[in-house]
PAVEX-165682 format. One record per residue: residue number from 1; chain; x, y, z of N, C-alpha, C in turn. Coordinates in pm, whole numbers, plus 50000, padded with zeros to 5 digits. Layout:
// PAVEX-165682
{NUM, A, {X, Y, Z}, {X, Y, Z}, {X, Y, Z}},
...
END
This chain:
// PAVEX-165682
{1, A, {48312, 48858, 50993}, {48396, 48835, 50876}, {48410, 48686, 50849}},
{2, A, {48416, 48648, 50721}, {48432, 48507, 50691}, {48578, 48466, 50710}},
{3, A, {48606, 48337, 50727}, {48744, 48292, 50749}, {48834, 48327, 50631}},
{4, A, {48962, 48347, 50660}, {49059, 48377, 50554}, {49093, 48249, 50479}},
{5, A, {49085, 48248, 50345}, {49126, 48130, 50270}, {49273, 48098, 50295}},
{6, A, {49308, 47975, 50275}, {49444, 47929, 50303}, {49536, 47949, 50183}},
{7, A, {49536, 48065, 50128}, {49631, 48101, 50022}, {49636, 48254, 50013}},
{8, A, {49764, 48235, 49885}, {49774, 48375, 49848}, {49673, 48430, 49743}},
{9, A, {49534, 49907, 51055}, {49445, 49902, 51071}, {49465, 50039, 51084}},
{10, A, {49222, 51089, 51609}, {49248, 51188, 51505}, {49386, 51245, 51532}},
{11, A, {49473, 51192, 51401}, {49610, 51238, 51421}, {49650, 51325, 51304}},
{12, A, {49764, 51388, 51322}, {49809, 51480, 51218}, {49876, 51404, 51106}},
{13, A, {49843, 51441, 50983}, {49909, 51384, 50866}, {49995, 51491, 50802}},
{14, A, {50101, 51450, 50737}, {50184, 51547, 50669}, {50238, 51485, 50541}},
{15, A, {50277, 51571, 50448}, {50328, 51523, 50320}, {50469, 51574, 50299}},
{16, A, {50558, 51487, 50258}, {50696, 51523, 50225}, {50714, 51502, 50076}},
{17, A, {50759, 51603, 50007}, {50772, 51595, 49863}, {50920, 51599, 49824}},
{18, A, {50951, 51528, 49718}, {51086, 51530, 49664}, {51077, 51508, 49515}},
{19, A, {51165, 51571, 49440}, {51165, 51551, 49296}, {51206, 51409, 49263}},
{20, A, {51132, 51341, 49173}, {51171, 51206, 49135}, {51303, 51207, 49062}},
{21, A, {51369, 51092, 49062}, {51503, 51084, 49003}, {51501, 51096, 48852}},
{22, A, {51383, 51075, 48792}, {51375, 51075, 48647}, {51403, 50939, 48588}},
{23, A, {51440, 50843, 48674}, {51468, 50708, 48627}, {51378, 50611, 48700}},
{24, A, {51305, 50530, 48627}, {51217, 50433, 48691}, {51225, 50302, 48618}},
{25, A, {51209, 50193, 48693}, {51212, 50060, 48635}, {51071, 49999, 48631}},
{26, A, {50968, 50081, 48658}, {50834, 50027, 48661}, {50787, 49992, 48521}},
{27, A, {50718, 49877, 48506}, {50666, 49837, 48376}, {50524, 49887, 48357}},
{28, A, {50458, 49934, 48461}, {50324, 49988, 48453}, {50332, 50137, 48478}},
{29, A, {50302, 50220, 48375}, {50320, 50363, 48388}, {50203, 50429, 48460}},
{30, A, {50083, 50379, 48442}, {49967, 50444, 48501}, {49942, 50387, 48640}},
{31, A, {50027, 50424, 48733}, {50017, 50368, 48867}, {49893, 50416, 48941}},
{32, A, {49847, 50536, 48908}, {49725, 50585, 48973}, {49605, 50501, 48932}},
{33, A, {49598, 50463, 48805}, {49488, 50377, 48760}, {49492, 50242, 48830}},
{34, A, {49612, 50187, 48847}, {49626, 50061, 48918}, {49577, 50075, 49062}},
{35, A, {49612, 50185, 49127}, {49568, 50209, 49265}, {49416, 50219, 49272}},
{36, A, {49355, 50281, 49172}, {49209, 50294, 49171}, {49141, 50159, 49155}},
{37, A, {49194, 50076, 49068}, {49135, 49943, 49049}, {49144, 49862, 49177}},
{38, A, {49260, 49867, 49242}, {49277, 49796, 49368}, {49176, 49846, 49471}},
{39, A, {49158, 49977, 49478}, {49060, 50033, 49572}, {48918, 49988, 49537}},
{40, A, {48888, 49978, 49408}, {48754, 49935, 49367}, {48725, 49793, 49411}},
{41, A, {48824, 49704, 49400}, {48804, 49566, 49447}, {48788, 49563, 49598}},
{42, A, {48860, 49648, 49669}, {48845, 49653, 49814}, {48707, 49708, 49851}},
{43, A, {48657, 49801, 49772}, {48522, 49853, 49797}, {48418, 49743, 49776}},
{44, A, {48437, 49664, 49672}, {48344, 49552, 49647}, {48344, 49455, 49764}},
{45, A, {48462, 49421, 49814}, {48471, 49329, 49928}, {48404, 49388, 50052}},
{46, A, {48425, 49517, 50074}, {48365, 49584, 50189}, {48213, 49577, 50186}},
{47, A, {48157, 49575, 50065}, {48012, 49571, 50051}, {47950, 49434, 50070}},
{48, A, {48031, 49331, 50085}, {47978, 49197, 50107}, {47918, 49183, 50246}},
{49, A, {47834, 49083, 50262}, {47775, 49058, 50394}, {47875, 48994, 50489}},
{50, A, {47979, 48932, 50435}, {48080, 48865, 50517}, {48221, 48900, 50469}},
{51, A, {48259, 49028, 50474}, {48387, 49072, 50416}, {48507, 49024, 50497}},
{52, A, {48618, 49006, 50426}, {48744, 48974, 50493}, {48803, 49095, 50564}},
{53, A, {48761, 49214, 50525}, {48806, 49338, 50588}, {48704, 49446, 50557}},
{54, A, {48717, 49558, 50625}, {48625, 49670, 50604}, {48707, 49794, 50570}},
{55, A, {48686, 49847, 50451}, {48758, 49967, 50405}, {48656, 50071, 50360}},
{56, A, {48607, 50155, 50451}, {48502, 50251, 50416}, {48547, 50363, 50323}},
{57, A, {48678, 50376, 50299}, {48729, 50481, 50211}, {48758, 50430, 50070}},
{58, A, {48750, 50301, 50049}, {48789, 50244, 49920}, {48704, 50296, 49805}},
{59, A, {48574, 50303, 49824}, {48486, 50348, 49715}, {48514, 50493, 49675}},
{60, A, {48542, 50577, 49774}, {48575, 50716, 49745}, {48704, 50726, 49666}},
{61, A, {48803, 50648, 49705}, {48933, 50651, 49637}, {48924, 50597, 49496}},
{62, A, {48843, 50494, 49475}, {48829, 50436, 49342}, {48749, 50527, 49250}},
{63, A, {48647, 50590, 49304}, {48557, 50673, 49223}, {48436, 50594, 49181}},
{64, A, {48319, 50657, 49179}, {48194, 50584, 49150}, {48189, 50522, 49011}},
{65, A, {48248, 50588, 48912}, {48242, 50534, 48776}, {48317, 50402, 48764}},
{66, A, {48434, 50395, 48823}, {48514, 50271, 48815}, {48448, 50160, 48896}},
{67, A, {48399, 50192, 49014}, {48331, 50092, 49094}, {48212, 50036, 49017}},
{68, A, {48135, 50123, 48954}, {48018, 50078, 48877}, {48059, 49992, 48759}},
{69, A, {48167, 50031, 48690}, {48212, 49955, 48573}, {48259, 49816, 48611}},
{70, A, {48334, 49806, 48718}, {48386, 49675, 48758}, {48276, 49585, 48814}},
{71, A, {48186, 49642, 48891}, {48080, 49561, 48951}, {47971, 49526, 48850}},
{72, A, {47976, 49586, 48732}, {47881, 49550, 48627}, {47925, 49425, 48551}},
{73, A, {48048, 49382, 48575}, {48098, 49261, 48511}, {48030, 49138, 48571}},
{74, A, {48030, 49026, 48499}, {47972, 48903, 48555}, {48039, 48868, 48689}},
{75, A, {47961, 48823, 48787}, {48017, 48794, 48921}, {48137, 48701, 48918}},
{76, A, {48133, 48598, 48832}, {48245, 48505, 48829}, {48373, 48572, 48779}},
{77, A, {48359, 48666, 48687}, {48475, 48741, 48638}, {48527, 48834, 48746}},
{78, A, {48438, 48897, 48821}, {48480, 48981, 48932}, {48558, 48900, 49036}},
{79, A, {48507, 48782, 49066}, {48575, 48699, 49166}, {48716, 48662, 49121}},
{80, A, {48729, 48623, 48994}, {48862, 48585, 48944}, {48957, 48703, 48945}},
{81, A, {48906, 48820, 48907}, {48992, 48938, 48896}, {49033, 48994, 49031}},
{82, A, {48948, 48976, 49130}, {48972, 49042, 49259}, {49027, 48952, 49368}},
{83, A, {49021, 48820, 49351}, {49048, 48729, 49462}, {49189, 48748, 49520}},
{84, A, {49289, 48762, 49434}, {49426, 48777, 49484}, {49439, 48903, 49569}},
{85, A, {49387, 49014, 49518}, {49394, 49140, 49590}, {49324, 49132, 49724}},
{86, A, {49207, 49070, 49727}, {49128, 49063, 49850}, {49198, 48978, 49955}},
{87, A, {49241, 48858, 49918}, {49308, 48771, 50014}, {49439, 48834, 50061}},
{88, A, {49513, 48893, 49969}, {49639, 48959, 50005}, {49616, 49069, 50107}},
{89, A, {49512, 49148, 50087}, {49482, 49257, 50180}, {49461, 49204, 50321}},
{90, A, {49379, 49100, 50334}, {49352, 49045, 50468}, {49476, 48981, 50529}},
{91, A, {49552, 48908, 50449}, {49674, 48844, 50500}, {49770, 48949, 50555}},
{92, A, {49789, 49058, 50481}, {49881, 49161, 50528}, {49821, 49243, 50643}},
{93, A, {49689, 49258, 50647}, {49627, 49319, 50766}, {49667, 49242, 50891}},
{94, A, {49648, 49110, 50885}, {49678, 49026, 51001}, {49826, 49032, 51035}},
{95, A, {49910, 49029, 50933}, {50055, 49035, 50957}, {50094, 49166, 51024}},
{96, A, {50043, 49277, 50973}, {50078, 49406, 51031}, {50034, 49418, 51176}},
{97, A, {49916, 49369, 51205}, {49865, 49377, 51342}, {49943, 49286, 51437}},
{98, A, {50019, 49193, 51379}, {50102, 49104, 51463}, {50238, 49166, 51495}},
{99, A, {50272, 49276, 51429}, {50405, 49338, 51448}, {50399, 49438, 51563}},
{100, A, {50355, 49395, 51678}, {50329, 49485, 51789}, {50454, 49551, 51844}},
{101, A, {50570, 49494, 51817}, {50694, 49555, 51865}, {50747, 49664, 51775}},
{102, A, {50679, 49689, 51665}, {50725, 49790, 51568}, {50631, 49910, 51572}},
{103, A, {50681, 50023, 51619}, {50599, 50144, 51625}, {50618, 50233, 51504}},
{104, A, {50694, 50184, 51407}, {50707, 50251, 51277}, {50661, 50153, 51170}},
{105, A, {50574, 50200, 51082}, {50525, 50120, 50970}, {50552, 50197, 50841}},
{106, A, {50623, 50133, 50748}, {50652, 50196, 50618}, {50584, 50114, 50509}},
{107, A, {50494, 50178, 50436}, {50425, 50115, 50324}, {50495, 50157, 50196}},
{108, A, {50566, 50063, 50135}, {50643, 50089, 50013}, {50552, 50070, 49892}},
{109, A, {50529, 50176, 49816}, {50432, 50169, 49708}, {50292, 50162, 49767}},
{110, A, {50259, 50257, 49852}, {50136, 50252, 49931}, {50009, 50258, 49847}},
{111, A, {50016, 50325, 49732}, {49896, 50336, 49652}, {49784, 50402, 49731}},
{112, A, {49663, 50345, 49720}, {49548, 50400, 49792}, {49520, 50321, 49919}},
{113, A, {49625, 50273, 49982}, {49613, 50200, 50109}, {49552, 50290, 50217}},
{114, A, {49463, 50234, 50299}, {49400, 50313, 50406}, {49424, 50252, 50544}},
{115, A, {49525, 50171, 50558}, {49548, 50106, 50687}, {49579, 50205, 50798}},
{116, A, {49635, 50321, 50766}, {49659, 50421, 50869}, {49530, 50464, 50936}},
{117, A, {49418, 50453, 50862}, {49288, 50493, 50914}, {49206, 50376, 50968}},
{118, A, {49208, 50265, 50897}, {49110, 50161, 50926}, {49156, 50053, 51024}},
{119, A, {49286, 50047, 51057}, {49334, 49950, 51155}, {49364, 50019, 51287}},
{120, A, {49353, 49945, 51395}, {49382, 49998, 51529}, {49527, 49969, 51564}},
{121, A, {49605, 50075, 51581}, {49749, 50061, 51602}, {49786, 50084, 51747}},
{122, A, {49895, 50023, 51794}, {49943, 50052, 51930}, {49972, 50201, 51947}},
{123, A, {49957, 50250, 52067}, {49983, 50391, 52096}, {50124, 50430, 52053}},
{124, A, {50132, 50541, 51980}, {50262, 50591, 51936}, {50305, 50545, 51798}},
{125, A, {50227, 50457, 51734}, {50264, 50408, 51601}, {50257, 50520, 51498}},
{126, A, {50360, 50528, 51414}, {50361, 50621, 51302}, {50364, 50543, 51171}},
{127, A, {50296, 50595, 51069}, {50286, 50529, 50939}, {50342, 50621, 50832}},
{128, A, {50432, 50566, 50750}, {50486, 50638, 50635}, {50433, 50571, 50508}},
{129, A, {50374, 50650, 50420}, {50323, 50600, 50292}, {50410, 50655, 50181}},
{130, A, {50484, 50568, 50112}, {50575, 50609, 50006}, {50517, 50570, 49870}},
{131, A, {50514, 50665, 49779}, {50470, 50636, 49643}, {50501, 50754, 49553}},
{132, A, {50464, 50741, 49426}, {50489, 50847, 49329}, {50396, 50966, 49355}},
{133, A, {50440, 51083, 49309}, {50367, 51207, 49339}, {50223, 51202, 49292}},
{134, A, {50199, 51154, 49169}, {50063, 51158, 49117}, {49969, 51068, 49196}},
{135, A, {50022, 50961, 49250}, {49939, 50871, 49331}, {49900, 50938, 49462}},
{136, A, {49997, 50992, 49532}, {49969, 51055, 49661}, {49884, 51180, 49646}},
{137, A, {49904, 51255, 49539}, {49822, 51374, 49516}, {49676, 51336, 49492}},
{138, A, {49654, 51232, 49411}, {49517, 51187, 49386}, {49453, 51133, 49514}},
{139, A, {49531, 51063, 49592}, {49481, 51007, 49718}, {49440, 51117, 49815}},
{140, A, {49528, 51215, 49834}, {49498, 51323, 49928}, {49377, 51403, 49882}},
{141, A, {49364, 51424, 49751}, {49249, 51499, 49700}, {49118, 51426, 49728}},
{142, A, {49119, 51293, 49712}, {48998, 51215, 49739}, {48967, 51212, 49887}},
{143, A, {49069, 51191, 49971}, {49046, 51183, 50115}, {49003, 51315, 50175}},
{144, A, {49037, 51426, 50109}, {48998, 51557, 50160}, {48847, 51576, 50157}},
{145, A, {48777, 51491, 50079}, {48632, 51505, 50067}, {48556, 51423, 50171}},
{146, A, {48629, 51342, 50251}, {48562, 51256, 50349}, {48633, 51265, 50484}},
{147, A, {48566, 51220, 50588}, {48626, 51220, 50721}, {48724, 51104, 50734}},
{148, A, {48840, 51131, 50791}, {48942, 51028, 50810}, {49001, 51041, 50950}},
{149, A, {48954, 50960, 51040}, {49009, 50955, 51175}, {49117, 50848, 51179}},
{150, A, {49241, 50890, 51198}, {49352, 50797, 51190}, {49365, 50714, 51316}},
{151, A, {49399, 50586, 51298}, {49423, 50499, 51412}, {49566, 50503, 51459}},
{152, A, {49652, 50575, 51388}, {49793, 50584, 51426}, {49823, 50722, 51484}},
{153, A, {49940, 50736, 51545}, {49977, 50862, 51607}, {50006, 50969, 51502}},
{154, A, {50061, 50927, 51389}, {50096, 51024, 51284}, {50110, 50953, 51151}},
{155, A, {50065, 51015, 51048}, {50073, 50961, 50912}, {50155, 51055, 50826}},
{156, A, {50253, 50999, 50754}, {50340, 51078, 50668}, {50324, 51030, 50524}},
{157, A, {50288, 51118, 50433}, {50282, 51086, 50291}, {50411, 51135, 50226}},
{158, A, {50490, 51043, 50171}, {50624, 51076, 50123}, {50637, 51042, 49975}},
{159, A, {50662, 51142, 49894}, {50684, 51121, 49751}, {50822, 51061, 49731}},
{160, A, {50827, 50945, 49665}, {50955, 50876, 49652}, {50956, 50788, 49528}},
{161, A, {51073, 50779, 49464}, {51096, 50688, 49353}, {51160, 50562, 49409}},
{162, A, {51080, 50459, 49428}, {51127, 50338, 49493}, {51214, 50252, 49402}},
{163, A, {51225, 50288, 49276}, {51314, 50217, 49185}, {51454, 50277, 49186}},
{164, A, {51471, 50386, 49259}, {51600, 50452, 49262}, {51667, 50441, 49397}},
{165, A, {51773, 50520, 49416}, {51852, 50516, 49539}, {51824, 50631, 49634}},
{166, A, {51740, 50726, 49594}, {51723, 50847, 49675}, {51618, 50841, 49783}},
{167, A, {51532, 50739, 49782}, {51419, 50741, 49875}, {51459, 50729, 50023}},
{168, A, {51568, 50658, 50060}, {51603, 50657, 50203}, {51632, 50796, 50258}},
{169, A, {51697, 50881, 50180}, {51726, 51017, 50225}, {51598, 51097, 50241}},
{170, A, {51504, 51077, 50149}, {51375, 51146, 50159}, {51301, 51098, 50282}},
{171, A, {51303, 50968, 50307}, {51237, 50913, 50425}, {51295, 50973, 50553}},
{172, A, {51425, 50995, 50555}, {51490, 51052, 50673}, {51440, 51193, 50702}},
{173, A, {51406, 51268, 50599}, {51355, 51404, 50620}, {51214, 51404, 50674}},
{174, A, {51147, 51288, 50671}, {51010, 51277, 50719}, {51005, 51218, 50860}},
{175, A, {51113, 51236, 50936}, {51119, 51198, 51077}, {51129, 51048, 51101}},
{176, A, {51162, 50971, 50997}, {51185, 50828, 51017}, {51311, 50808, 51097}},
{177, A, {51307, 50713, 51192}, {51421, 50686, 51281}, {51467, 50541, 51260}},
{178, A, {51583, 50522, 51196}, {51630, 50385, 51167}, {51666, 50304, 51291}},
{179, A, {51681, 50369, 51405}, {51713, 50296, 51527}, {51589, 50235, 51594}},
{180, A, {51471, 50265, 51541}, {51345, 50214, 51597}, {51298, 50094, 51514}},
{181, A, {51258, 49984, 51577}, {51206, 49869, 51501}, {51091, 49910, 51409}},
{182, A, {51097, 49860, 51287}, {51005, 49904, 51183}, {50943, 49784, 51112}},
{183, A, {50815, 49795, 51080}, {50749, 49698, 50994}, {50742, 49756, 50853}},
{184, A, {50799, 49685, 50758}, {50803, 49729, 50618}, {50708, 49641, 50537}},
{185, A, {50626, 49702, 50455}, {50535, 49626, 50369}, {50548, 49674, 50225}},
{186, A, {50579, 49580, 50136}, {50582, 49608, 49991}, {50470, 49526, 49929}},
{187, A, {50350, 49580, 49932}, {50232, 49508, 49883}, {50203, 49550, 49738}},
{188, A, {50208, 49453, 49648}, {50179, 49483, 49508}, {50284, 49568, 49440}},
{189, A, {50404, 49574, 49495}, {50510, 49659, 49440}, {50615, 49582, 49362}},
{190, A, {50670, 49477, 49420}, {50785, 49410, 49360}, {50761, 49359, 49218}},
{191, A, {50640, 49310, 49184}, {50620, 49263, 49046}, {50638, 49372, 48941}},
{192, A, {50630, 49498, 48982}, {50643, 49608, 48886}, {50785, 49663, 48877}},
{193, A, {50878, 49602, 48950}, {51017, 49646, 48946}, {51104, 49541, 48878}},
{194, A, {51210, 49586, 48813}, {51308, 49495, 48756}, {51386, 49429, 48870}},
{195, A, {51443, 49309, 48846}, {51515, 49239, 48953}, {51622, 49322, 49022}},
{196, A, {51695, 49401, 48944}, {51800, 49482, 49005}, {51742, 49586, 49100}},
{197, A, {51628, 49643, 49062}, {51564, 49742, 49148}, {51510, 49678, 49275}},
{198, A, {51463, 49554, 49265}, {51416, 49483, 49384}, {51531, 49460, 49480}},
{199, A, {51646, 49417, 49428}, {51763, 49393, 49513}, {51805, 49523, 49583}},
{200, A, {51802, 49633, 49510}, {51840, 49762, 49569}, {51741, 49802, 49678}},
{201, A, {51614, 49783, 49651}, {51510, 49818, 49749}, {51528, 49738, 49878}},
{202, A, {51544, 49608, 49864}, {51559, 49523, 49983}, {51688, 49557, 50058}},
{203, A, {51793, 49591, 49985}, {51917, 49633, 50051}, {51894, 49757, 50136}},
{204, A, {51825, 49857, 50081}, {51799, 49979, 50156}, {51713, 49950, 50279}},
{205, A, {51613, 49865, 50263}, {51528, 49829, 50378}, {51613, 49765, 50487}},
{206, A, {51702, 49675, 50448}, {51788, 49609, 50544}, {51876, 49709, 50619}},
{207, A, {51933, 49803, 50547}, {52022, 49901, 50608}, {51948, 49996, 50702}},
{208, A, {51819, 50014, 50679}, {51740, 50106, 50761}, {51665, 50037, 50874}},
{209, A, {51687, 49907, 50890}, {51609, 49828, 50985}, {51686, 49799, 51113}},
{210, A, {51631, 49845, 51225}, {51688, 49813, 51356}, {51654, 49669, 51392}},
{211, A, {51719, 49617, 51493}, {51688, 49484, 51542}, {51541, 49477, 51584}},
{212, A, {51475, 49371, 51543}, {51333, 49356, 51573}, {51243, 49401, 51460}},
{213, A, {51300, 49458, 51354}, {51221, 49501, 51239}, {51172, 49380, 51161}},
{214, A, {51067, 49401, 51082}, {51011, 49293, 51001}, {50977, 49345, 50862}},
{215, A, {50981, 49253, 50765}, {50956, 49289, 50625}, {50864, 49186, 50563}},
{216, A, {50765, 49234, 50487}, {50674, 49145, 50414}, {50652, 49200, 50274}},
{217, A, {50633, 49109, 50180}, {50609, 49147, 50041}, {50539, 49033, 49971}},
{218, A, {50480, 49062, 49857}, {50425, 48959, 49772}, {50493, 48969, 49636}},
{219, A, {50495, 48859, 49562}, {50557, 48861, 49431}, {50493, 48752, 49345}},
{220, A, {50504, 48772, 49216}, {50457, 48673, 49119}, {50570, 48650, 49020}},
{221, A, {50555, 48549, 48937}, {50662, 48514, 48843}, {50679, 48621, 48735}},
{222, A, {50800, 48631, 48684}, {50827, 48724, 48575}, {50747, 48688, 48450}},
{223, A, {50725, 48560, 48427}, {50649, 48517, 48309}, {50505, 48568, 48317}},
{224, A, {50446, 48562, 48436}, {50309, 48610, 48451}, {50300, 48758, 48426}},
{225, A, {50394, 48835, 48478}, {50393, 48980, 48456}, {50415, 49013, 48310}},
{226, A, {50503, 48938, 48243}, {50527, 48962, 48101}, {50402, 48935, 48020}},
{227, A, {50330, 48829, 48054}, {50207, 48797, 47982}, {50102, 48904, 48006}},
{228, A, {50093, 48954, 48130}, {49995, 49055, 48162}, {50020, 49185, 48087}},
{229, A, {50147, 49221, 48068}, {50181, 49348, 48005}, {50214, 49335, 47856}},
{230, A, {50187, 49216, 47799}, {50215, 49198, 47657}, {50121, 49281, 47572}},
END
């Protein structure tokens, strides 16, 4: 693998479903399409001779048509469009692998993340993937077509509205234990939430975190998101 630029890993899986609250603060409605694009960029990186990471499931999750469409763009445009996602993925890979004292990992807004499969976790690690129903349903349907040997002890797919207040209760029904140190990752999530929803999310994470827990997230300016969604 090439060096990381200096800017901005067979177990049983289960799914926990809950009705969404009906209220969301997300500014991007087609979250499944966003997850597919992210997977397509990860597939492109995986195909390089010197990738920052290896995600053998990304192309399946993105779908061949989207991968072909994005990789048909001029290389310089592909680099500009994908660089943030690619560097972010590797940075958070390294961060997660450093949280060796946390045997619980919660991916907030998991999208088409495959870290439960592609990273090597300490014995006993459990991974919870929280996202909207349509995202997790599309993900499970795609993964059902390929082999997925998990590197964690157990993977939980949990349908949750992260812009609301009900997701901690749903997480509790999926065997999450707040007394156990937990690594929380909000990758690519906070820019799609209103400030009030971000404050609520971080508050819930804090209340559910035992001593020794860790939290990581990325964010961009409100002006940039407004320009992107104009």
